[in-house]
N, C-alpha and C positions, 0 to 999 in steps of 0.2 A: 539543278544545279549544273555549273559548262564543268567539261573537265578541262578543258583548256587554260581556265579563269585561276584552277590550283598551280602551289608551288611546285617547281619543278623534282622535290624532293615525295612529297605527294602524288603526284602526276607518278611519276616511277612507281611506289608501291598500290598504285588505285590499278595501273598493268598490271604489275605481278601478280595482282590477288586476282584478276582479271583471268590470266595465261595459269593461274593455279589451278581455279576452275576447270575452265576449257580443257585441262590435258587429263582431268581426273574422270570424263566423260568414257576414255577407255574401258575402267575399271570398273563398270555395270555388272555387276552379276546379274546369272541367266539360270530362272531355277531347269533344270534339266534332268530334274531327278526321276525319271520315268526314260528309261532304256525300252528305245524301239526295236523290232525285233519286220527284216522285211519278210515277207514272204512270197515267193512264187505261187502263182492258180498251177494244180497240182497233172504230173503229166503219165502223159500213157511211157512208165520203165519204169521198173523195177528197183528201189533201192538202190541194190549192191552196183547194177547194174549205169544209173545216175549217180552213185555217187564216185565212180571209177569215172564219169567222162567229164561229172566237175572236174575233180583233182588235177585232168589233164588239160580241161581249160581253164583253169586259174594258172597252171605254172609256165603255161605256152602262152608266147606271145596271141594278140598284144595286151593281156592283163601279165605277166612275167610274173605273177607274185612266188616270192620260197615260200612253198609247202614245207614247215615248223615242227606241225604236230600234225599226224591223221590217228583216229582210233575209230571203232568202226565207225560210220555214221557221221565224223562229225572230222571237220577239219581248220587248221589254226594257221593266217597266212604269216606270210613277215610280213615285217613294217614298211607303210609308203608314205612317204614325208608329205609336207602340205603345209601350204602360209595357214597359221595359225590368226589368233583373235588380235584388234591394237588392242594392248592393254599398257599403263603403266609407260606408256608415251615411246611406243613400238610394238613392231610385231613383234608376234612371238616365233616360236617353230613347232608343228606338232606331227606330229606318227601314229599314224592309225591302222590298224591290225584289223583282220575277221577271224568271227567261229562264225563258219560256213557250216549248216547242217540238211542233211538229204534225213527227211522224217516220212517216213512209208502214208499213203492216204488212207482214212478211217474204213474209208467203206472198201476197199478192194486193198488190201493195203502190202499182195504178192506181184500186184501189177502198175500200180500209180502209185505217186513219191512225188514230193513238194520238197522247194529248198529255200531253208530260212538261214539269213547273214545277221551277226551285231556286232558292231563296232566297239573295238578297243582304242579308245587315243593317249597320248601321251602330252608333255608337253614341255618344252623348253624354254630362259628366255633369249639367248642370242648360242652363233653358231662359233663363237670365238671368242676370247679375251683375257683380260689377267686373273675372273676370278672361277677355278676350275669348279666350283657348286654351280655354277650358272652354265656350262656345259653337258652336265646330267641330267638325264629323260626324272620329270616327276610322270606318276600316273595320275590322271584326272578322272576321277572314278563319275563327275557329276558331268563332266562334259564329254556328250555324245553325238553325234556325227550321222543319221540316219540318210542324210543324200548323196555321202559316202559309199551308204550299204546298197541304197538304192540302184546307183548307178555302177558299183559292180553288179547286180543282179541282172542286172538289164544285157550288160557285157554276157553274162555265163546263161542267159534267155536267147541273146541273137547269137553264142555258140552252138545250144543244145539244137537251133534246128537242123543245124548239118550233121548231125549223130542220127545212127541208123534206133530203131524204137525197137 
């Protein structure tokens, strides 16, 4: 069948169907059911000292993430904005915060420790507009960004090299 031999209304319908099918590819679902935790190698640093060093590194430049909450051994950072995935004919907005844990090493818990980072991501469809619901962030529990956690861990590890042990 030749497309250009169709009558004009049929041609328009054909191209509309092709456009509709083409735009639906942005809505492909990804299986992200398993959360990835990034973990550092063991450092010869007691957990309390490691925790204070990580807290200072995360809140200072070049990382400059706010510390929203810190419990013994765990830091929850502020949100970091990102350009999200393309779906429903546009890029969505995402923001990620990190749960950073300092864990004592099993073999020498008083003198060695690890860093573990897990990400939490939220999304929304647009930055502004007439629909106020579109401006609200919604949790995306199936959306994990381990590459963001890995990049943050790499930055922390680079900065840790300057701290005394």
